[in-house]
C-alpha positions in Angstrom: 0.0 0.0 0.0 1.3 3.4 -1.0 2.1 6.2 1.5 -0.7 8.8 1.5 1.2 11.6 3.2 1.5 14.8 1.2 4.9 14.9 -0.6 4.7 18.4 -2.3 6.7 21.0 -0.4 5.0 24.5 -0.3 7.5 27.3 -0.3 6.6 29.3 2.8 7.2 33.0 2.9 9.2 34.0 6.0 6.8 35.7 8.5 7.5 38.5 11.0 10.1 37.8 13.6 8.9 37.5 17.2 10.5 40.9 18.0 8.6 42.6 15.1 5.3 41.0 16.3 5.9 42.3 19.9 6.7 45.8 18.6 3.6 45.9 16.6 1.5 44.6 19.5 3.0 47.3 21.8 2.4 50.0 19.3 -1.2 48.9 18.9 -1.7 48.8 22.7 -0.2 52.2 23.2 -2.4 53.9 20.6 -5.9 52.3 20.5 -8.2 54.0 18.0 -11.0 56.2 19.4 -13.7 53.7 18.2 -12.0 50.7 20.0 -11.5 52.7 23.2 -15.2 53.6 23.3 -16.4 50.1 22.4 -14.1 48.2 24.7 -13.4 50.2 27.9 -10.5 48.8 29.9 -11.5 46.4 32.7 -9.4 46.8 35.9 
């Protein structure tokens, strides 16, 4: 019986590095849009 596992290799584009993801997340957290701030008040 033949092996049914996929053999084709998809060329994957390199994603953002972990540092870039963290920087983007921090930038987003520091400057939330006015709409988001009004819809989702911070819970403390």
